[in-house]
Every structure is written in structure tokens, then in C-alpha cells.
N, C-alpha and C positions, 0 to 999 in steps of 0.2 A: 229524860224530865218532861214529865205531861204539863203541855201548854199553859199560861195559866189568862195571857188575853189575846183578845182576837187578832193583835198585829201578829204575835208569835203564833199563830195558828194558821195564818195565810202565810207565811214565812216560808212552813213548814212544806203547805200543801205546795207549795210555788217550789218550792227547794226537790220535791217528788217530781216534779214537770222537769225542770231543768235535767233531776238523773236521766229520767227517763231517755231524755233529748240526746246528753251526750253519750249515754252505755247502748242505747240502742238507734241502730242505722236507721231502721226502720219508721221508728217514730221522726227521724229527721227527712226521711223520705214521707209521709204524712205532712208534715208537714210546709215542706217545697209545697207539696201537692195541692193544699189546701191555699198556699198563696199564689199558685198557678190561678186556681178556679175563682178566688176573690177576685182577682185582676179580671179574666175574663169574664167575670158575669158583669160587671162594668160595663165591658167592651162590646158583650153580645148583647144583641136586644131579646132578655129573658123579662119575664114578668117578675111584679113580686113576689107572686106566692110560690112560683119556679128558685127567685132566689132565697125561699126563706128554707126552702126542701132542702138546694143546693149546702146549706149552712148548718142545718142539721144533723145531713150526710154527715160533715168534715164533724161537726161536734162528737157523734159516734162515734167515730174510727179513732179518733183522737181519746174518748175515752175506751173504748175497749184495748186499745195499742198499751196503754198506761193500768189496766186491771191483767193486762197479761204479763206485763214487767213485775207488778206484784206478785202474783201468783209464783210465777216462777221465781222470783229471789226468797219467798216465804217454802218453796218445795226444797230449792236450795241448801234451806239453814235446817231446816228440819232433814232433810234426807241427802247428807253429806254423797255417800255411796250410790253406785244405781241400782235405782230400787225400779221392778216392773209400773209399780201402782205411782212413782213419781212421777214416771214416763207419760201413763195415762192422762195425769191433772195436765203436764204440761204442754200435749199433745191435744188437749180437750181446750184446754186455755189458748192457743198457737187456732187453733178450729174457728173459736169466736170470731176473735180479730181477721181472721180469712172472709168469713161469711159477711161481718159487717162489709170487709173493704170491696168484697165482690157486691153486695149491696147500695153502697156508694159510690162505685164506679158506673156498675149499670146506672143509677140515677142521673149521674155527672153526664153518660154519653147521651140518657132521653133527653133533658134539659141543654146541654151545651151544642151538641153536633148539629141538632137539627138548626137553633142559630147559628153555627159555623159555617155548614154545610152552604145555607139562603146568604151568610155575606160571604163566601166564595164564588156563589154561581151568579150572583146579583154584581159582584165586586161594590159593595157598602160598605167601604174601608172607612169611611170616616168614623170619628170617635162619636159615640151616642151619648147624647145627654142622660145624665141618671140622676133620680130625684136625688135633694143634697142630704136626706136622714139617711139614705142606702150610701152615698158617698163617706157619709162622717162617719158610719157604721164599720166600714170596710174598710176605709186608712188605719181607725183606729185599734180591728182586728191586726191590719200586717204591721201594727208599730208594735203591740203587744210581742205578735210572732219572731220579729226582728231582734227584739228585745231578748227573748228566751234564747233565740237561736246564738244569739253574740255572747251574752252570761252562759250559756252552758259550751261555747268552745274557748273564752276567757277561763273560765273554772276560777274566776278569783272572786271574794265575800260572800253572803248570805244574798239572797232572791231579793229580799227588800233590805237589806242593808250591806252595802256597799258594793265594790267590783263595777265592772263598765258593758255596761253603759249604767247611767241613772234610771231604774224602769221609774220612779216617780217623775221625775221632770220629763221624761217622753211623754207618759199618759199625760201629764197637767199641762203641755205647751201641744201638745195633739188635740186636746178638748180645748183650750184657747184657739188653735187654729182653725176649727171647727165652726164653735163660735162666732170668729172673724165671718165666715159666710151664712150662717144660720140666723144669727139675730140682727134685728130690725134696730136696736138701740147702741148708739154708740159705749150709753152706761154699760152695759152688758160686757161688751168689747173690752171695755178698761178694767172692770173688774177684773174680767176673767184671767187676766192676762196679768192683774197684779196676783190677785189668787194662783197662778202659774209661778210666777215669780219666787212667791212667798215659799213654797212647796220647795222649792228648787235652791233656794238660800238656805232654807232649816235642814238640810242633807248635807249642806256642805258645812254651816254653821254648828251643828251637832257633830261632827267628824265620820260622819257615816260616809259618805261618798268626797272625794276627791274632787276640786274644781274640772279637770278637765274631763271628768265622766259625769257631772252635773250638765256642762256643757255640750257632752256627747247624746247625753239623753235627750236632752232642749233642741239641739240641733235636728235629731231622729223624728221627734214625734211632731215637733212645725213644720221640719221639710215636707216630708214623707205626706202629710196632711196637706198642705197648701198643694203640693201635685197633684194630686189626688180632685183634689177639685178645679185645678186650675184647668187641668187637659178635659174633665169630665164632666163640670156644671158649665 
């Protein structure tokens, strides 16, 4: 059935992401690599431009892997039995992912390796202080990736409706935790906290999530973000 609201469309889109994570081990490998790269971007001394390029490389690889999954699924639906053209279509789709992965790996090497080498050679193992906006972005990205991975493995509920943990609670409390460090006004901190509580409460109140799922999402979002700010700011 064709989605009629933005929420339904987003739910289907995220469901596709979770399907890719659940069924494609390479997608899981890419997410693990993205987590490592994002954390290293905070630990190592790289510029803002290099950080942006690294994020673009991560997005490119994940996008290509999902396109490859979509093409493979479509080919399997059309051609149940072996067909040489179906093989070519799958091989080309896999080749696209390979090219994107090699490009991302090369870019990651050029950005991260020199910084890691300098850290090892000169013994600068102290935690580098990163800009607050970068910490907020990385922590939110890490929270979203963790929620997707957990939902893919648990396999209960829809991406935006039900299941462990509550993605809405995780994201809203991650934003509140970031506001705690970014905002100079106590009123903004209080208001974002109230908003996060309202969002989380609504997921429970309308029967979309169980209390434990909401609590888990809130703890993941707030704890990861607080941890990143405490370490890197």
C-alpha cells in the first residue's frame, strides 16, 4: 500500500535500512567501520574539512551498499532461475559498492593514517578537544547507528513504531544532552528536556513502545552523548 503520510514514508525508508543491516553482513561491516571512523575523527587531530570528507565517504558507501541490496532483490524477484543478464546486473551493482568502498578506504587512509602516525610517533595520546558542534553531530550519528543495529538484531516492531529501543526517545534525549553543553541559556536546556520527555512519553502513552523500550532509548541517547561531550570537550 502506498504511504499517505510523511511518517509512513519515513517508516518504510528506515525499514529498508534495517532490512539491509539485518540481511547484508557487508552493510553491518560498513556500519561498524563508520562507528570506528567517527570516533577516530574525534580522537585524532584532523581538520573540519577532513571530517566533512570522511562523513561524505561514509554516506557514499552506505548508500551504494543499499542500492546494491535493492538491485539484487529486484533481480531475484524478476529472474528466479539463473540468467546471465541477471548475473551481470548483480556483478555491476557489486562493482559499484567495491569502487565506493575502495574510494572511501583510500580517503580514510589519507585522512586518518597521518594523524594516527603522528600520534604514535610523538606519543600524543591525550584526548583531543573537538568543537562542540562536531561532538554533537558525531554523538547523534553514533546513537542513530546503534539504534539501527539493535533494532536489526532484535527484529521486533517497526522502525518508527515499537521495538527495542525507542528511536524517538534515543534521538530526542541525544539532542537534549547536546543542548545541555551547547546552550548558554538554562531555559533552553529545560525546554529541550521537557520536549524529550514529552516525545518519549507519547511513544508509551499511545502504546507504540513499552516502558522498557522508551527507557532504553532515552538511556542510549543521553548516555552516549554525555559520554562523548565529557571525553572530547
